[in-house]
N, C-alpha and C positions, 0 to 999 in steps of 0.2 A: 539232468540225466547225469547219474555219479559212476566214477570211475571204474567202479564194477562192472557194472554194464556196458561203459564203454571199451573195456577190454574185449567182453563176451564178441561184440558187433566187431571189434576189430579183426579178432582171429578168425571169424566167418570171411569179412571180406579180402582178408590176405589169402584165405585158402581158396576164394573164387579165381583172384589174380592169378595165383603161381599155378594151381591144378583145374585150368578151365574147364574139362572135358569129366570132374569127377561127379556122384550121384548126392546127393547133400540129404542126408537122413536126419533124423528128429525134428526141430522145427520146419524143415523145409521139405520133408518127404514128401508133400501133398504135389511136386511139380511133376510135370505130364512128361513121360520120358516115350521113346518108339525104340525098336532095334533098328539098327541097319544090317545090309545083308549079310556082315560078317558076324551079329550077333552082340556087337557093342554098343553098350547103354549110353545115350546122348542125352544132355540137360537139355530141353527145349519150353516152348510154352510160358513158364514165368519165368524163367530166368533171366532175361533182361529187366524186368521189373524189380526183381530180387536184387540185380546188381545194382538198381538206381537208387534203393531202398538204403543198401549197405554203402552206398558212397556217399550218399547224405548223411547218413547216421557217421562214417567217418568223417566227414567233414565238421560236422556239429561236434565230433569229441576230441579234433583237433585243437577247437576254438577253444571249449573248454579248457582243457589241458595247459592251452596258452595263457590263456587268463588267471588259470591258479597259478601255473609257475610264475607269471607276472606278479601276486598277490605274495606269494611266498619272498621275492626278490625285495618287494617293498619292505615286509615286514623284517627281513635281514638289513638291509638300511638302516631300518627306525633300531633296531638291538644297537648294531653297530654306534649310530651317532648318540643313542642314551648311553650308551657304554662309555664312549669318550667323554661326556658331558659329566658322566659320574666320576669316572678318575680325576676329570680335571677339578672339579669342585674337590674331590678328597685331597689332590694337593693344596688346592686353594686354602683348604683346613686345616690342613698341617701345616702351610708357612704360617698362619696367622696365629697356631698355637705356640709355635717357639718364640713367635714376635713376645705372644703375651708370658712366656715362661721368662724371657729375657728380660720382660718390664719390670715382672714381681720381683724378680731376682736383684733387678736394681733397686727399686723402690723400696724393697722391705730391709736390705742390707745398708742402703747409706744413711750416713752418720751426718747433720749438718756442722759437725765441730772437728771433722777430723777426715780428710778426704783418704784417708788409707786405713781399712781396718785390718788388723792382724789375724793372722789365721793359723792352726796347728800345721805342724809339721807334713802330717800324714790325715788323710780321707779314705773313709772304706771305700772299697770300688764298687761305684756305680750307685754311690749314696747322692741324694739330693743335698746341694749343697747349702751348708749352715751360714750364719752370719758369718764367722770368723774364717772362713773358705776362700773368701773373696777379696783381692784388691781394688778397688775403686780410685779411679782417674777424674777428680772433679774440675771440671772443665770449666772456664773465663763464665759462659753463660749459668753458673748454676748448677749445671746438671752433672750426673756421677754416670760414666761408663768404665765398665771390668777392662782391666789391664790387658795387652794383647799378647804379650809373650813373658816369659822367664827374665828376660832382659833388661824388660820394664820394671818388673817386680821388684830384681835386684836393685834396680837403681833408686827403687822409690823408698827402700826402708836401710836399716842400719844394721848389717853384720844376720841378712837372713838365711836360716838354716835350708837345707836342702831337702826338699821331701815333692808331698802332691800341693798340686796347686789349681786354680780353677784361671783359665784364661778366655780372650775371646776375641781370637786374630781376625776376624772379619767384620769387627767393629759394631757401632749402634744400627739396627737394621736388620740382620743378617742371619745367621743362624744363632744356637743356643751357646752359652758357653762350654767349655771342653778341658776336661781335668788333664793333668799331666802331670809328669816328672821334672821338677827344675834342679838343676845342678847350681848351686848357688854360689860354688868357688869361679865360675865363669859367667853363667847367667843363661847356659844351654838349656833349650827345652826339649824334652826326648817324649814320642808318642809311641807307645805299646800298641801291638798286633800278635795275631796268631799265628805266626810263622817264626817266631823267635825260638823255636826249639826244634832239634834235628827233624827233617823228612826225609823220608825214604822216598826215592823216585822207583815206584813200581812199573816192571814191563810192561809193553805197549807197543805197535807194531806202526803206527804213522805219525808224520811229523809233529810235533807240539801236542801229543796222544795224552801226556800225564800233564794236569793242569791243577797248578796249587793258587788259589784266589787268596790274597793277603787280603784281612780284615782288620781295619783299625779300632781300637776301644774308645768308646766315648766321642768320637770325632767324625764329623761330617766332610765329605771330600773340599768340600767348599771352604769350610775351615781348615783344612791342611793345604791346601793350595793357597790361601790368605797367611800362612805361616810362611811357606817359604816365600812368597810375593817380600814380607816385610822382615825379613831377615836377611843379614850380610851373605853366609854359608848355611848350605843344608847338607847333608849327607846320610847313606845308607850303605850297609856293607851287605855283601855275600860274602859267606864262609860254606866252602866246598869241601870234601874228600879229597888226595892227591891226585887221582888217578882224573876224575871231574877236572881238577883244576887244571891239570896237564893238557887234558883235550880241548878245553876253551880256547888255552894260551896256545896250544898251535894254530887253531883255526883265527885266534886273532892276529897270529904272526904269517901267517902264509894265506890265509884266507880259506874258505871252505872247500871241500872238494867237488860238492854239488849244491845244490838247494838247501838252505839252511834248515836244519829240521828241529834246533833248540833258540828260546827267545822267552826274553822277559818284555812285561808290557809296564808303560810309563801311566801318567796320572790320566792322561785322554785315552787309555786303552793304545794307543800306538805301539808296535810292535819293535824292540830295539835288540838286537843282533851281536850290540857290542859286549858281552859279559866283562864284567869287571875282573881284571886277574893281575897278579901283583905284577908278573912277572913284564907287561906291557910297560907301568911307570912304578918304580918301586916306592915311590914319594905318595903314590895315591891308593896302594895297595888294594883290596877290593872293594874299593867305594867309589857309588854312584854320586857326583858332586854336581852336577848339572842341576839346578833348581829347577830350570821348567821341565824335566821329566819328571821330579820326585813329587808324591811318593812312590814308590813299585807299586801296583797293583796286583802282578801275575806274575809266577814263574812256569813256563812251559817247556819240557823236554821231549826227546825223540826218541825212538828204541835204543840209539847205539847208550843212552844212560840208566837204561831199567837195569835189575837184577839180572837177566839174562843178556844183557848186552855188553861193549867192552869196558865198563865201567859200572860197578855197583852203587850208582851215586847216593849221595847221602847232602843236603844242603839245609843252610838257614840262614833267614836274613834280618839283619839286624835293627833297633830300633829307627824312627826317623827322628836325626836330630838336627836343631836349628841354632844357629847363634850370631849375635848381632844385628845391628839393624842395618837393610839395606841402604844405599846412599840415591837409590831410585826412588826411595819411599819414605817420608817422613812422619814416620808413626807419632800417637799423641805423646806429648813430653812429661816428662816427672810434676814438671811444676803446672800442671794445669793447661797448658795452651796446644790448641789445635794448630798445627803448623802445616801450610802447603803442601800438596803432594807433589813430589818431585818426579815429573812422567816426561815421555819425549812427546815434545809437539809437531805434527808431522805435516811436511810441506810436499808439494809436487818437487820431483828429484829430477835427476838430469840422466839422460841415456836409459830412462825406460826404468832405473831402479829409485827405491825411496830414498830420500835424503833427510837426515832428521838432525835436531839439535836439543840438547839437554836444556829446558827449561822449568821454573817453577809454576805451578798452576794451583789455586786454593780452590778444590773441590774435593768431597767424598763420595767417587763412585768407581768402582773396580770391575774388571772383568774376569770372568775365570773361564776356560776352556768348555768346562761342561755345564754351567748354570747361566753364562752372558752377562747383560748389563745387572748389575748390583748397586742398587740408589738406598741412601739412608733417608730418613724421614726428612730431610731437610738439604738444601745444598748452604754450607758457608761461605759466603763471598768473600772476597779478600778486600781487606781494610783497607788497600789504597792499589792502585794502578788502574787498566782499563779494563772493563767488561763490556764488549760489546755484543748486544743480542740482536743477532742477525734476522729473528722473526720476528720483533717489534720495533726496530727501529734502522731498519734495512732503507737506503736510498733507490731508486727506481734503479738505477745503473750503479752498484758497488762496486768500487775499486777493487785492485790485487792488493792488500798487504803483503809484501815481500821482506823477508829477515836478511842478515847481514849476509848470508852464503846463498842471497839471490833462491831461495825456495819460498814457496807460496805460502803463507800461514793459513791452516784451514781450521773451520772451526770443529767442536766438540758438541755431541749433544748432552742437554742436560734438562730430563723433563721432556716438554715440547720445546725448548727452545733450542735454537743453534748459536753457540756462544765463542767468542774468539778472547782471551785473554792475553795482556800484554803487562809485562813489569812496568813499575814508575822510572822514567828517563830512556826506556828501552827505546833503539833506535828503528825505525822501521821506512819503508820507502812505500809510497801510496803512488798505485803505478792506473793509470787508464789507457791501455793497451791497443796498440789497432789503429785501424782509421775508421772515421765517421761515416755514415750510410748517408747522412744531407749532403754531405761533401767530401767527397772520394781524395780530393788534393788537400784536406787538412787530416791532420791526427787526431785520433782522440783525446779530449782533456779532463783535466780536472777543474770541473765547474767552476768552485771557489777560487782557484788559483790563475786558469787558463794556463796551465802546464801540463804535460802529460807525466812527467815523471817528479816525485813530489816527495824531500825529506820530512822527516815530523819525528815526532818523539810524544812518547805518553804521560801523562802528566796524572798527579795525584785525583784530579777531576775527571777521571773517566773520559779525557778528550786527546786529543792529538794536536799537538803544539806544532805549527809554522814557520817560517820566518816572523812573521807579520802578524799570525792569526791564531787563533785555540779555536778548535771544532770538534763540536762531536760527532760520532758516527755518521748520525744521519743526514748531516748537511756533504758530507763525502761523497756527491755525486758525480759520475762521469757523465760525459755527453751522450755516450752510448754504451753499450755493452762493448766490453772487452772484448776485441777481434784477433782469433789465431790466424798463423800464417802457414804455409806448407812449402816446407825447402827439401828439396833433394838434395841426398847425403851419401853417396857410394851406393855399393852394391850389396844382394843379399841373394837368399836361397842359391847358393852355390855359383852366383854370377848369372842366375837367370831373372832377375829381378832387380828395380832401383828402391831403395828404402827411400820411403819421405817420413820427415818427421812433421809435427803436426805441434805447434806450440806458440809461443808469442815472444816478439824480439822487446827484448828492455835492453835500452839503450847502445851498447856494442854486446851485449850477452844473449843468450836463447834460454827462454827456460822452455823444456819440452813438457807435453802432455804424452803423448803415445804415439808410436810408431808404426808403421806400415809397410810391407813390403807388397811389391805390385810389379806385373810385368806386362811391360807397353806392348811388347808383339800378339802373345796369346790373352791379353787382357783379363789374365787372372790374377788375383789376390792371394798371396800364398799364406799370410799370416798379419798381425797386428801384435804388440807389447803394449802393455800398460801396466801400472801398478792400483791393485786396491790397497788403500787405508785404512786399517782396521779399525782404529779409534775414529775416524772421521766420516768413514763413508755413510752413515746411519744419520749424519747430521746435514744429507743433500737437501738441496732445495727441491722441494715437492710441487711448489707454483710453476713451476717453468714446462710451456708450451712445448711440444714438439715442432721443430722447423724442417723443411724440405730438407730432402739429400740434395748435395751438389755434384755437378762434375767437377769442376776447378780447374777444368780445360781438357783432362782427360778424357778416353773415349771420343776421339777427333772424328765427327760423321757420322755419331750416334746419339741419338734422343735417347737415354736411357730409361730416364722417366715415364717415357710414354712407352717404353717394351715393358713396363713390370703394368699396364693397364692389362683389363683382364680380355678386351678386345683382340689387341696384339698378342697377348700368350695364346689363347686358342689359335690365332692365325697360325704361330711360331709351332706349336704343338701338332697341330694337322699339317703342316710342310713337314714336321722331322718323321710322322708315323704314316704320312701317307693317306691320310683320311681324317675328316670333319668328324664323323660318327665316332671315331675311336677317341679322338683327342677330347670331344664330350664327354665319354668317360674318364678319363684321367682326369679332366678339372671339374670340379665339385664343391661350390661353395659350402654347402651346407656342412660337407664335411672336412673342410679346411683345406681341400685340394688344390691348392693354388701357390703362387710363387711368389713369397715374402721378401722383402730387403732384411736379409740377415746380420745384424752385427755382426763384428768382430770383438771390437772393443765396445762395451755394450754400455750405453749412454748411462745406465743404473749404477756405473760402478765408477761415476764421478761425482763431486760434489756440488759445487756451483754451478750457476745457469749455463754460463757460457763455457764453461770447460765440457758441459752434456751436449750442447749446442755444437761444438767441436768433431765431436764423434759422427754428425752426420753427412759422411763424405762416400761416396759410390767407392773410394779407395778402400772404405772401411767395412765391406759389405759382401755377401754373396747371396746368390739365389737361394733361397731357402723354403720347401715347402712349409707353408703356416703349422700344418699338423705338428711337425716337427719342432718349429719355434714356436709355437705355442704350449709344446706338449715337452717331453722330458728334456730338449736345452734349455729352455725356460727354468725347469725344476734344477736344473745344475748351476744356472747362473745366478740362481737367488742361493743355491745352497753354498756355492762358493763364496758370496759375500758375507754371509751369516754366519759362516768359518770365519773368516777374517774379522769379524765386529767381536764374535763373544771369545777367540782366543786372542783378539787384540793382537793381531798380525798384518805386518806390510807385505801383502804377495805379489808375486811378479807373476803374472799372466800370457802366457802366449796362447792364442788362438787362432787356427787356421784350418785351411781346406786342402782336399786332396783329392784326385782323380776326378773323372766326369761322368756321371749317372747315365744312366741308359734308360728306353722305353721301348717295350717290344712293338714294331712296325705293323701295318696291315699285312704283312708277309711272314711276320713271325719273327724276323730279324732283329737283334740289338742296336739300336740306331742312338749316338751321342745325343744329348740335351743342351743346348745352348737358348741365353734368354733371346737372343733375336742375331740377326744377321745383317752386314754390311751389303753395299751397293754390289760388292762383288761376290756375294754369297758367300763368304767367310761366315762362319760360327762368332758371335761375340759375346763375352762375359759367359763362360762354360757353367752349367751348373755342377757344382761340387757331387762327386758321390759320399766323398767322409765330411765333416766337422771334426775338428776335434780340437782342446783345450788342455794347456800343460800349466798345471798349478805349482809354483815355485815358491817355498819359503828360505828364501837365504839365510834366515837367521838358525836355524836348525838343518840346514844342507839337505832340506827332503823335496821330492817332488812326484807328483802325480799326472797322468795323463788319461783322460776320458775321450774316448771316441763316438759318435753317431752318426749311423747311416742313413743319408738324403734322399730317403726312397719310400715313400708310404705305398708303393704300389708292388713294391716283391711278394710272391707268395710266400716265400720261406728264405729262412738264413743259411746259407751254406757256409763249410768250415772255411773257402777259402776268400768268404766276406771280413774273416777275423784277422786285422793284420799282427795281429801279437798274443801271447799267451794271457790269458782274460786273467787279470787279478782283483776285478772288482770284488771279489770275496773276501778278500783282505781287509778290505777300507771301510770301516766302520760307518762314513759319512754318508755310504752311498747307499741306501735306504730305501728307493722307493724301487718302482717295478719299471726293469731296463731291456724287456723282450717284446712289447708292444711295437710292432713294425711302423704302426700308424703313426705314431707318437714319438718313432725315434729309435730303433733298438741299439743298445749303447754296450760298449764295453770298453776295459781298463787295462793299461800299458803303465809298465815304469818306465821311466823317462828313456832310458838307454835301450829299450825295446822300440819306443816311437822314432828315435832315431834310426833305427834299422830299418823301418817300413817306411819311412817319410824321409827319403835324405837330406831334405832342407830344413827339417825339424832343428830345435835347437838344440845344440850340442851342451845336453846336461847330464852330467853323471851323478844318481843320488840316489838314496832308498826311499823306498815309498813314503808319500808323505801322507800321513793317518790322521 
């Protein structure tokens, strides 16, 4: 049956349904008629037969249409998959091509007798680098690599002339070399772009409606970011007409009178409203000097700056200028040696905040906000010190290595290995914390020494030296896994809850892992607080199996684990809505409509097995519909972790609940939902209406809140459900579908608006974390 035939039969069938008494002509004019006393023509005889035929045709038609629609959808899915595969392959080809080009440059222009090849003072724009265009660094292993900055070129030769040179800021294995201008009087690197000439702002009518994208010449964003990281200082200047500068100065001094309408974007595409103006700081002038923001990628102006606005605005942006060598980064030296990278080693900190100490790590791995981990073709091992590969040499129950500031030393990921580095003679404490599971009266101990707390120092043989013995990492086994403790420490949520800290006793000190805020009366978990360590979170222990959740003495008289069982959920919801039949509609395993244990501080945000296990307390969860838990909430958790990794950030994360969701009962009324009831028929552990997560980057002073509605049974979302002005469309990294109610409808708030909507939310006032 073709679709045209299907359409004709459908028209006739609908005609019979909508006009049951009319006379059919044409194909069905042979039907028998008779006249009633009033003379009205009535369809009789074959009408019932024809109706049956048309009904059958209609059903067959609809079946065919559904089959064809399914086939079309499968074809569309296949096209999308193929397009994604092609795009991925194209990206791989481009990356390999850049590596080949860099290898060819290095091989063609290297000389065995001279580490540095002179180059002319200028090179034609866009030309392929010739032999004399590149300065090479001859490393200790006999290989050559292009120098990374003008400062390195200046240090490598006598009286160099200012002019165009080729550099390679991201080093071996990254993007191809960059042509720049070098000011050899001070070694400054200058990179040009297309917004150095005056730009006139055109009239428009909405915030940020005039957009000027800054395109940098001959340089990828990865190379530009690498240059800012290896440099001691970088700057970029905004120059405006006097009217525009006066207006921007007034807004920076007194604050905008309403919602900001103009902004510039940093290298991540994040909006920045603090336009640089001379009047704020005469020593800075109109310069942006924060290396984490540079280079500028866009300038967006609102209606007041167009020709018909308050100012007929004109502006231009200066070159990206970088100078010196960063103290946090040891680049290749002019003598040909590759020094260790001076990085921050990440530790579990106190009071939920990241604790850091500066340490030298010999590794060639960098992260950029846009491309994530970037590794060279090899990882250069340190010539001395301790390199502990947790993947291949870890004991069954590894200890915590604790530094001089009582912070746990965390590994970083190198290839597939989880690595901890220590310097020669570096002092650490080897701790086996908590009690032994087989002897509750005994403390956990390091098996080699019989002691819980052990002082040791790193040797040149990659071992730890104790008082009497020297041991490799593989022999540093504890009697049991490090075991956390819980301790109450004051009040939270405006006095409604008690703050409970989860961590480890370490002598007379306490090493915190995360905090949670619990209301003993209402059995509500308001929020948990923890830190995601960006450099280390991808080095998490993936071999760990999940433990069971524990009550730890809370929720007296209630078996929380049993309450999460499917049979108990059926009974509880039937009790709430007054109908077993209705309860069966709310609970549907096939659709993931059941209540799961929704982590607040998730195990995936922690690194070692002991820390992951320590998240499995009922104090650190709330009932969450599984379709939401495995849907948009899971996407949010994964995305936040990935941001911490790719941008190399330590993020303070607050995750909480708000309100009580309701279900419609058998009488059509809304009833609050609890996980279970106690012996006095009081609801225990309310099922929250909202889950929320506040992501705070203390380094940049920015924050973003994301909220999700924990009710897959809603027919629609009404304005009252949205607790704040939704700013999700301003946040580039929130790019998944937020409006699917079954997966958890989501919206975004500023930190300040979150606090207005949820009184016990953290008091964080910060611009959006983008």
